[in-house]
N, C-alpha and C positions, 0 to 999 in steps of 0.2 A: 711452678719452678720444678725442674727435674731434680729428684732426690739425689742423683749422682753428681751434680755440679751445684755447689753452693754459690751464694752471692760473691761477686768479685769486687775488689776495690776499684775506684775510678782509674787508678794507675794501671791495674791489670786489664781493664776494659780497653784502655787506650793503647796498651803495649801489644796486644794480640796481633800476630802477624808482622809486627814492625821491629821487635827486638826479642831476644830469648827471654822466656818467662816460665815460672813454675807456679802451679796451682794445685789445689786439693781435689780429689775425686772420691766417689763412694763405691767404686767397682768391687772393692774387697768384700763388701756386704752381700754380694751375689752368691758366694760360695762356689764359684766356677773354677777356682784356681788352686784348690787343695789337691794333695797328691792323688787321692782316689779319683777325683774328677779328671785330672790330667791323664792318669793311667788308662782310664776307660776311653777317653778321647783318642789317645795314641793307638789304642787297639783297633779303632774303626776308621781312622782318618785316611783318606785316599793317599796311597803312596806317591802318586804323581804330584801331590801338593806339599810333600815334605821337602824342605831344604835342610840338609845336614852338612854343616861346614866346619872345617877345622882350620884355624889361622896360625901361621908361623910368622914371627916378627923378628926382624933383624935389629942390630944395635941402635939404629935410628928410629925404630918404631914402624918402619915400612912393612907392610904385610904381604904375604903370599897365601893363597887359599887353596885348600884341597876340599873337594866336594865328595860327599858320601851318598850311598844308597840306603833306603829304608831297611832292607834286610828282613829277617824273619823273627826277630825278637818280639816277645809280647810287650805291651805298653809298659808294664811294670819294670822290665829290664831296660827298655829304652830310657825311661826316666832315670833309673839308677846309673846308666851309662853317662848321661848328661851330668849328673851330680859328681861323678868320679873324675871326669876328664876335662879337656879344654874345648870340647865341641859345643856348638849351639844348634838347636833344632828350631826351625821356623815353620809354622803351619800356615801356609798361604790360603787365601780365600776363606778366612774364618767367618766373614760376614755371610757366607753362603752355606758353609758346611757345619757350622756350630750355631743352631738356631737360637739357643739361649743367649749366646754371646752377641749375635746379631741384634737382638732386642736391646741388650745393654749398650752396644755401640751407638745405636740410634738415639737411645735415651740420653746418653752422655753428650752427643753432639747437639741434640735439641736444647740441652742446658747451656752449652756454649753459645748457641745462636741467640739464646735469651740474654746473654751477657754482652755480646758484641753486635752492635748495630750494623746491619747490612751483610752479616756473615751467613751465607746460605749455600752450604756445600751441595753439589749436584751428584757427587759420587763418593762413597766411603768404602775403603778396602782394608780389611783387618789382617794383621799377621800376629799370631800368638807365638811368643819366643820364649823358649826355655834354654838357659845357658849356664855353663859350668862355673864354679867359683873363680877360676882364673881366666875366664873367657874375656876377650877384647874384641871390639868392633873397630876396624881400621878407619882412618880418615877418609870420609866420603861425603857425597852430597846426593840428596834424593830429588827426583824430578817433581813429584807432587808435594803439596803441603803435608806436614806430619804433626800428629800429636802422639807422644809416647806416654802411655799410662803405665806407671811402675806398680807392681803387684806383690812381689816377694823378693827378699834379699836387699842388697845395697849395691848401687852402681854410681859411678862418677862419669859425667858427660862434659866434654869440652866442646863449646860451640864457637865457631870462628866467623869473621865477617864474610859476607857474600860479595866480596870485591874481586877485582881482577887478579890480585896477588894470591888469593886463596881459592877462588872458584872462577877460573878463566872462562869467559863467555864461549870460546871455542870448545872448551871441555864439556860444557853443558850441551852445546850443539851435538858433539860426538855421543854423549849419553842418549840424547833424544833420537839420534840416528842409529843407536845400538852399535856404535863402532868401538865403544869401550864400556866397561862396567862403571858403576858409580864410585868405585875407589879412585882416589886422587893421590898424586905425589905429596909426601908429607915430610916436613923437617921439624925437629923438636923446637927450634927457635920460633915457630909459629905460635906456640903456646902462650907467648907473651901477650898476645892480643885476644886470647880466647876468654869467654865467660865460662866459669866452671861451676857446676852444680853437683852436690851429693844428694842423690835421690833415695828416699825411703818409701816403703810401701804406703800407698794411698796418695802419692804425689804424681803429678803429670808435668811434662815439660814440652814446650813447643818453641819454634824458632821461625825466623823469616824464610820465605821461599828460597830454596837453593843454598841456604847457609851450610857450609861444611861442618862436620862434627865427627867426634870419635868417642868411644865408650869403653870403660874398663870396669868389670865386676870387682867388688871389694872383698874377695876371699870367701864368698858364700854363694850358694845356688840362687839363681835369679829367674823370675818370671816377669815378663812385660808384654803389654799389648801395644803394638805399633799400628796406628791407623793412618793410612794415607787418605787425604781428602783432595778433591778437585772442586774448584769453583769455576764459574765462567771466566774469571780473570786469570786463574792459574792455567786453565786450558788454553787461553789465548796466548799467554806468554810462552808456554811450552811449544805450542804450534808455531809461533814466530821463531823460536830457536831452531825447530826442525827445518823450516823453510830457509832460514839463514844458513844452516849447515849445508844444504844443497846448493844454495846460491854461492857460498864461499868456494865450493868445489868447482863451480863454473867460472870462477875468477871475478865475481861481482864484488863491489865494495860493500862492507857490512858495517852498519852503525852500531855503537854500543846500545844495548837494550835499554839502559837507563835514559838514553836520549832519543829513543824511538817513540814518537807520539802514539796515543791510543789508536788512532785511525790507521796508522801504518802497521801497528801490531795486529789489528783486526784483519787487514789485508793479507799480511803474511800468514796468519792462522788459516784464512780461507784458502790460500795457496797450498798450505801444508796438507789439507784434506785431499787435494788432487794428487800431490806429489807422493803421498803414502800409497796410492793405488798403482804407482808406476815402479817397476823394478830398477830404481836408479842407484841405490846404495845397498850393497849386500850386508845382511845382518851378520856381524862377526861374533856375537855372543849367544846365538840361538841354542847352543848346546855346550855343556861342560862335561868333560870326561869324569866319570865317577871313579875316584881313586881308592875308596875303601867302602866297606859295607858294615852296617851295624849287625853283628851276629856273634855267636860264641867265639869265632876266630878273631874278633876285633877287640878282645879284652886287652891284649898287649898294647894296642893302639891307644886305648883309654888310659892304661897305666902310665904311658909315656907323658901324658898330659899332667 
């Protein structure tokens, strides 16, 4: 048994991947997420793998995002800037660039695989996220499966049904085709059907594939590890969405994914492998304009948060 994942109840084992669920993890015992370790990591992490984002929200909670550049600040000052403002810093590729964390990720998922019959991820991708006390993550849906390991601070997460009203199939097709970001239109009345969890350090949360969600920090600095996972099943579903998105643009009728048999999903996935090699649909989100930079001149930006 992995020391990072303890025994689950029968209900937890049955719920994984089918409904939102929270479980305990042991990542805090690794010592990888204290200030000194984070500052050292921020000093050496490749700038091209930094996502530094600042979200502005309107009265209805709909978000607009500004993207920043790494700048020249030392890691200690970057971490201080996160604690002061409403920005969040995401370090992509943590499974490759943070060897100690890669080991912990694989140990944790080995523990999950021991709990869930047939769960065998074929790819794990980690994002280490440091976010300000007032930071929010807008209503969005992820293409891969996700386990969010919470490490420091407190955050609240709303998880919504992955149905046509909240995550339209055409929207996921557009996400797979990179015609839109993962952010989705949001209305506050959607909260009536959301499952809400208040996460404390040492807890993790996961949800069904493509279930939309949003997050709000609860007035304190937060650190979390978001791990995207792919299984052969999730790859097949996402490949089918990609192929459907192309076929929809060609005027072909598209069946709901929930009513598409496994054999048809497999055929669509196979088609997607060829379609991705053809310049059929232009990538609309391949670059974001960097509107601010973390540096001495950015202190005013942080103070506004």
